[in-house]
N, C-alpha and C positions, 0 to 999 in steps of 0.2 A: 548590183548589189540591189536587196529590194525595196521595192521602194525608189528606186528612181526613178524622173521621169524624164529626164533629157532625148531627147530622139537619137538614137546612134545607126551610122554607114552601118547594112550588113557587109558583113564578111567575105570577098568575095570564093564564091567556088573555085573559079582558076584564075590564080592571079598573070598567065601567059610568063609573064617573063620578072626574072629576078627587081630587077627593078622597079614592077609596078610593087610588088611585096612586099621590098622596102618602102617606096612612097609611102603605101599606106600604112603602114608602123611606125613612119617616122611622121606620122602627121597621127595617128590615132592610139590611147591609151588601152595596153591587155584588159585593167580596173576593173574600164567598158565595156566588158566580154568577158569576166567570169565566170558565169551561167553555160560559156563552152570552153568551159576546163576540165579535165580529170585528173583522178590520180596515178601515176603512171611508177613503177620499181626501174631502177634502170640499174648500170655499177660502171665505175666509174673508178680506172686507176693511175691514181696520181703518182704512182714510183715512174714512169712515161717519159724521157725525158727529151728535148729535142734544146740541141746546140747553138747557135747561133757564129757563123763565119766570114770575116768581109770578105768578097770576092772583087776584084774589079769590075766598072761598073758593062764596058767592052766585053771581059771575056766571060761576065755572066752573060750578053747575052748572045754572045755565041754560043756558049752552052742550050739555052735555052732552046734557041731557032736549031740546035742539031736534034736536042730533045724532044721538036716539034715535029721533025723528017725522022723520028722513031716511032715516036705514038705513042712516047709515056711522058712524066713529066717529068724538068730539069731536078728536082728532090730527087726522082724512082731513078736517073742518073745518073745525077754525083753518086748518092749510095752504094750503086754498082762502080762507079768508078771508084770510089774509097776500100770497096772489098774487095774489088780487084789486084788496088797496090796496096793493100794490105796483105793478104795471098801471098802475092807472090814475093813477100816483103824476106829476106834468111831469117832465118829463127836461130838463138842459141837451143846449144840443144844439152841434157841437164847436168855436164858436167857446166855447161856457161861457156861454153867454146861458138865460137860462131857456126854455123853450116853454109859451105858452097862459099864457090870459086870467085865466085861475082863479092858478097858482101869484104873477103881478105883485101879484092882489088879496088876496091872503091873507101878502104881503110889506108890502106898502105899506098894510095894516089893523093887521097886529104890530107 
């Protein structure tokens, strides 16, 4: 702000780590650095939704470990697996009847 006489720390050129970044901003006010801010334009898609689904902790740990071996995030792996499962399920045809003998066998056995 104009007229402020309090001495402020310079913003580091390179924080080095996220922790250093967090530590700096946890102990400094952005209001003291308003002269470093500039207007920006951005678009935000507020229609995108995420849903939380509880997963057993042990199972989630196994999924996360497997995801790391595949070089993907746990979220990506779970979404891929869910997409495969949904794609593989039997679907109703235009008349509302289930297609595929697997569905019939599962319903009959249930």
